C-alpha positions as CSV (number, residue, x, y, z in Angstrom):
1,M,14.5,-6.5,-26.2
2,S,12.9,-6.9,-23.2
3,T,10.4,-3.8,-22.0
4,L,9.6,-6.6,-19.6
5,K,9.3,-4.0,-15.7
6,Y,7.3,-4.4,-12.4
7,R,6.4,-2.2,-10.6
8,E,9.1,-0.2,-7.9
9,T,7.2,2.2,-5.8
10,P,3.4,1.3,-5.0
11,A,0.9,3.4,-6.2
12,Q,-0.8,6.4,-5.5
13,N,-4.1,5.2,-5.5
14,P,-7.7,5.5,-3.5
15,P,-8.5,3.2,-0.7
16,S,-10.0,-0.4,-2.5
17,P,-13.6,-1.2,-1.3
18,A,-14.6,-4.4,0.7
19,L,-15.3,-7.3,-1.3
20,P,-18.7,-8.2,-2.0
21,D,-18.3,-11.0,1.1
22,Q,-16.9,-8.1,3.2
23,E,-18.7,-5.1,4.3
24,V,-18.7,-2.1,1.8
25,P,-18.4,1.0,2.7
26,V,-19.1,2.7,-0.3
27,A,-23.2,4.3,0.2
28,P,-26.1,3.0,-2.0
29,S,-27.3,6.3,-4.9
30,A,-30.8,5.0,-4.1
31,P,-32.6,4.5,-0.2
32,N,-33.4,2.0,0.9
33,I,-31.3,-0.1,-0.8
34,F,-29.1,-2.8,1.1
35,W,-25.9,-4.8,0.5
36,H,-26.8,-9.0,0.2
37,T,-24.1,-11.2,1.8
38,G,-24.1,-14.5,0.3
39,K,-22.6,-17.7,1.6
40,V,-20.0,-18.3,-0.5
41,S,-17.2,-16.5,0.3
42,A,-14.6,-15.2,-2.9
43,A,-11.6,-17.4,-1.4
44,A,-14.1,-20.9,-1.3
45,R,-14.4,-19.6,-5.0
46,N,-11.2,-19.0,-5.5
47,R,-9.9,-23.2,-4.2
48,Q,-12.8,-24.1,-6.2
49,N,-11.4,-22.5,-9.1
50,G,-8.0,-23.2,-8.1
51,Q,-6.9,-20.0,-9.2
52,R,-7.3,-16.4,-7.8
53,G,-9.3,-13.6,-9.4
54,A,-7.2,-11.2,-10.9
55,T,-7.8,-8.1,-14.2
56,V,-5.0,-8.1,-15.9
57,W,-5.6,-3.9,-16.7
58,L,-4.7,-3.4,-20.5
59,T,-4.0,0.1,-21.5
60,G,-1.6,2.5,-24.0
61,L,-3.4,4.1,-27.3
62,S,-5.7,3.7,-30.1
63,G,-3.6,0.4,-32.5
64,A,-0.9,-0.7,-29.8
65,G,-1.8,-4.3,-29.6
66,K,-4.2,-4.4,-26.6
67,S,-7.4,-6.2,-27.8
68,T,-4.8,-8.8,-30.3
69,L,-2.7,-9.1,-26.8
70,A,-6.2,-9.4,-24.7
71,C,-7.2,-12.1,-26.7
72,E,-4.2,-13.6,-27.0
73,L,-3.8,-13.7,-23.8
74,E,-6.5,-15.3,-22.9
75,K,-6.2,-18.7,-25.2
76,M,-2.9,-18.8,-23.5
77,L,-4.7,-19.4,-20.2
78,V,-8.1,-21.2,-21.6
79,D,-5.4,-23.9,-22.7
80,A,-3.0,-23.9,-20.0
81,G,-6.6,-24.4,-17.7
82,R,-7.6,-21.2,-16.6
83,A,-10.6,-19.6,-16.5
84,A,-10.3,-16.2,-17.7
85,Y,-12.5,-13.7,-20.0
86,V,-11.9,-9.9,-22.2
87,L,-14.0,-7.3,-21.7
88,D,-12.9,-5.2,-24.2
89,G,-13.8,-1.6,-24.4
90,D,-15.3,-1.3,-27.9
91,N,-17.2,-5.1,-27.4
92,L,-19.1,-3.9,-24.0
93,R,-19.5,0.3,-25.9
94,H,-22.2,-2.4,-27.9
95,H,-23.8,-3.4,-25.1
96,L,-24.1,-2.5,-21.4
97,N,-22.6,1.1,-22.2
98,R,-23.8,1.8,-25.7
99,D,-25.2,5.0,-24.0
100,L,-22.5,7.0,-23.5
101,G,-20.3,9.0,-25.5
102,F,-17.2,10.9,-25.8
103,S,-17.2,13.3,-22.7
104,P,-15.2,13.4,-20.1
105,Q,-18.0,12.6,-17.6
106,D,-19.2,9.3,-20.5
107,R,-15.2,8.3,-20.5
108,Q,-15.4,8.0,-17.0
109,E,-19.0,6.3,-16.2
110,N,-17.5,3.7,-18.9
111,I,-14.7,3.0,-17.4
112,R,-16.1,3.2,-13.4
113,R,-18.9,0.0,-15.2
114,S,-16.0,-1.7,-16.2
115,A,-14.3,-1.9,-13.3
116,E,-17.4,-3.0,-11.4
117,V,-17.8,-6.0,-13.9
118,A,-14.6,-6.6,-13.9
119,R,-14.4,-6.8,-10.3
120,L,-17.4,-9.1,-9.8
121,M,-15.6,-11.5,-12.8
122,N,-12.8,-11.3,-10.1
123,D,-15.2,-12.4,-6.5
124,A,-16.1,-15.5,-9.3
125,G,-13.0,-16.2,-8.9
126,L,-12.6,-15.4,-13.1
127,I,-9.1,-14.2,-15.1
128,V,-10.1,-10.8,-16.9
129,I,-8.1,-9.4,-19.3
130,A,-9.8,-5.7,-19.9
131,A,-8.2,-3.6,-22.4
132,F,-8.8,0.4,-22.6
133,I,-7.1,3.2,-24.1
134,S,-7.9,4.9,-20.7
135,P,-5.8,7.2,-21.4
136,L,-6.0,9.5,-17.4
137,R,-4.9,8.6,-14.4
138,Q,-7.2,9.5,-12.9
139,D,-10.1,6.9,-14.1
140,R,-7.2,3.9,-14.2
141,A,-6.9,4.8,-10.3
142,M,-10.2,4.9,-9.5
143,A,-10.6,1.6,-11.6
144,C,-8.4,0.4,-9.4
145,A,-9.9,1.2,-6.3
146,I,-12.8,-0.4,-7.8
147,I,-11.3,-3.7,-7.9
148,G,-8.6,-3.2,-5.5
149,E,-5.0,-3.0,-5.1
150,D,-4.6,-6.5,-5.0
151,N,-6.3,-7.7,-8.2
152,F,-5.3,-5.0,-10.1
153,I,-2.9,-5.6,-13.0
154,E,-1.5,-2.5,-14.7
155,T,-0.3,-3.3,-17.4
156,Y,1.4,-0.7,-19.8
157,V,1.1,-1.1,-23.9
158,S,3.9,1.9,-25.3
159,T,4.1,0.7,-28.1
160,P,4.5,4.8,-29.4
161,C,2.1,6.5,-31.4
162,Q,4.0,6.5,-34.3
163,V,3.5,2.9,-34.6
164,C,0.3,3.2,-34.1
165,E,-0.6,6.0,-36.5
166,E,0.8,3.6,-39.1
167,R,-0.7,0.1,-38.2
168,D,-4.2,2.7,-37.8
169,P,-6.1,-1.0,-38.2
170,K,-9.3,1.2,-37.7
171,G,-8.8,4.5,-39.9
172,L,-9.2,6.4,-36.6
173,Y,-5.9,8.3,-36.8
174,A,-6.8,9.8,-40.6
175,K,-10.1,10.8,-39.3
176,A,-9.2,12.7,-36.5
177,R,-6.3,13.9,-38.4
178,A,-9.0,15.6,-40.2
179,G,-11.8,17.1,-37.9
180,L,-13.7,14.4,-38.2
181,I,-13.5,12.8,-34.3
182,P,-13.1,15.0,-31.2
183,E,-10.9,14.5,-28.3
184,F,-9.2,11.7,-29.9
185,T,-6.3,10.1,-27.7
186,G,-2.8,10.6,-29.1
187,V,-3.8,13.3,-31.4
188,S,-6.1,15.9,-29.7
189,A,-5.9,14.4,-26.4
190,P,-3.8,13.6,-23.6
191,Y,-2.7,10.3,-23.1
192,E,-1.7,9.9,-19.5
193,V,1.2,7.4,-19.0
194,P,0.7,5.2,-15.8
195,L,3.8,6.2,-12.9
196,Y,4.6,2.7,-11.5
197,P,2.7,0.0,-14.1
198,A,3.2,-3.4,-13.4
199,L,4.0,-4.3,-16.9
200,V,5.4,-2.4,-19.9
201,L,5.4,-3.9,-22.9
202,D,5.7,-2.5,-26.5
203,T,4.3,-4.9,-29.4
204,D,6.7,-2.7,-32.2
205,C,9.6,-4.9,-29.7
206,L,8.3,-7.1,-29.0
207,T,6.2,-10.3,-31.0
208,L,2.4,-10.8,-29.9
209,Q,4.1,-14.1,-28.4
210,Q,6.8,-12.5,-26.9
211,A,4.0,-10.0,-25.2
212,S,1.7,-12.5,-24.0
213,R,3.8,-15.3,-22.9
214,Q,6.0,-12.9,-20.0
215,L,1.6,-11.3,-19.0
216,F,1.5,-15.4,-18.9
217,Q,3.9,-15.7,-17.1
218,Y,3.5,-12.8,-14.4
219,L,0.5,-14.1,-13.8
220,A,1.8,-17.8,-12.9
221,Q,4.6,-16.9,-10.7
222,R,2.1,-14.0,-8.6
223,R,-1.5,-16.0,-9.0
224,N,0.0,-19.6,-7.9
């Protein structure tokens, strides 16, 4: 049985920032820095690419199937002639976010940087599939505000914690239960369920093909 759900009430998120070809209301972090506006708009790049940039933000517990689902959706989109790219939380911590730890402040900064990357990629006309645990609503709201609500597709991979722990593909739950990983989401740190996600997918009930197909169809209906 499908667990696909559509947003019924607008999410209460902060106002979206302007796109790079619009006035930017956010002050720079240092003086004497100015925003340079290019001659090619996001709309022009969308027309050239034959698609509209968007970010599918996959949120859920470790082991829920976010990364696997992201890669499957990316392949489906590329096979269909779409320009898509996966932003995986673990991968970004190898390079761009390698200086960040797992304190609440560092986790928030991890999401902020990743959302900024997704926004730039959307402005270039790409479909981004972002796979992040992102357990706190305020951090996901921040990501939505950075990316822009019209481009942000919050997708809750709602696989139950028990199922995620039984899978434990990285052995993280076992380490967390042994006290080796402090503040581990779902064990010693909370996960705040999205209030108004665009989609809800339980990979314990849906096959990989079913879940990715639902996301693919949602994007097709929303973006074409």
